[in-house]
Every structure is written in structure tokens, then in C-alpha cells.
C-alpha angles and dihedrals in degrees: 000000000000114000102167135030125194121205132195111216115215112060092001111054094009127047119236086214101053102017086226138108109251115246091240090057092052089050091049093051091048089053091050093050090049087059091051096254116152118234122215132180120224111189146150089223123100110243092250090060096051096108103145107065101078094122093058101027093111091055097055118108100182148340142241102198136177090024093301100317092114123029125175146157117208106318093336116105104212098183139351123189114182128195116252107263093233089061091049090053091047091054091048088053091051090048090053095046098043097034100231126141117249127190109220112201121197132181092265108018146007142211137196100231119207091005116195140164093294089061091063095043097047105033106027100033105029101030100027092231113145111158095085098139097211090172095064109113117243093222089057091050091053091059088073133055112272115227104179143011119204111188120184096231139134123252089255091054089046090056090051095049104039098071087063092055097069096172096050146079128201136211138170132224094163121040099232100058144029129227112220123195138160113289093254094050118093136123092259093057091044089053091052091048092053099046091046090051092047097042096242122150117231090235088062095058139089129188133195128201147146109196143068091260089062096061096092095051095041089053094049102041121095088244117017116197127192123200117237087245090057122114121263095254092058094046089053093060098037123105090218138010115215129189121284127286088254092049101056093270098162094042091049092050090050089054091047092054095038096243 
């Protein structure tokens, strides 16, 4: 029996086309909550940039944010895994030298460092993310623990930079940027932290995703489900591939598994 379901946001709960949660997905989550199933979010977004879940906000029991670097339920912080400061300073140096924007996400705040025209095109226009706080001072950001770095770089640039960030890993859920966290921080580990904290058995869990950053949680969950719009690597490790986010994917998976 499923007791907890974990959902990625972009491309899973929320359509890239409409920036909304499909009506069928809202219905599916209402059905799950009526059966007493807990609902958790599993996202690469910092909590302050989760701006597209209003219709299901009251159903959510907890969050995996910043790709597993910060996990919480209500006011309880379940786990927090910051990036080593030397790696943060190294990334800032690369951003200055190579001229790319980099979102720097701390425990309490964030800033889009070295913002340029790509920031507006990618984040504000394509992803409908507006609260980027470009005016926040970098010295103020460095007074708090840094949870995630999101540089707007190519895969080639990522391969050049990552060997210099020895305490970090990277992943992509959108082709134009990478999400970088501490080595121990990923959605799969965040998932394990939450179910351990809440006393839920792995066999009683299900997880949905569509991007490279979802691989670890899809592999660990009792049932791991990839959306039809997911990348090939995720589909390869999923237990089941449902239809796309825009074609009632979550609702159809719920019917398939009699939820």
C-alpha cells in the first residue's frame, strides 16, 4: 500500500507549456489525500522560487528542495547539506572570468550573480521565475551556508569547471544550466531522510520525475515513475513510464497503480 508520493515540479507536476498544474493532476492528488497518502515535493528549485503550486499547496506534507540540499516538513528541518565554501568561491571566480550568470542559493536567501540577458530569457520567460534578487550583495550571501549553485553554462563548460569543485556534484533538469550541490545532496538522499524521519517504509513510496536530477529518487523509491516527456536516462531506470505532463500522466499512473 502506498503511503507517500514524491513529485518533481517542472515537467512533472507543472507543464513547461502552460506553467500550470493540469486539472487531472490536481484531481489525482485530491484522490490520494482522501486515501490518507502523504504528498511531498522533490525539486531542484529553492523554496522561495516555488511559485506554481498554489492549487495543491494545502495538500503538501513536506519538501525536498535544491535537489536534496534542504529537506523539511512544516517547521521541522529534516536535513541540510551545504556546499564547501571553497567551492562556492571557486564558482564565483569562474563566473567572473567567464562572464556567465550563476544563481547562488543560501539557507535564507538567493541572488542571481552576474545576471545578463540570458537570465531574463531562461528564468523569467521560459520558466516563469521572477524573484531572482540580482541586487543582493555577494558578501551578504556568503555569510550564510550555500546550498546550491546554478550557473548558466554549456555541458562543455560544466565539464571544464566541475573538476575544480571537488566537494560537489552537478545535474541538469533544463538544458541551458546546471544545478550544483554538495556531493551528498541529491533527491534520492533527501527522499531517504524524509521517509526515515516520518517512519515510512521504502516499499510504501512512489516518486514521479522527468529530468536527470530525478534519477536518484526514481531509483530509490518503491515505485519510480518517469513521465513520457522525461529524458532517456530517467526512463531507463524507472519502473514505469506514464504519459506526459500535458497528457494526464500523473492521473493515468494513479489509475494504473489503483491509487
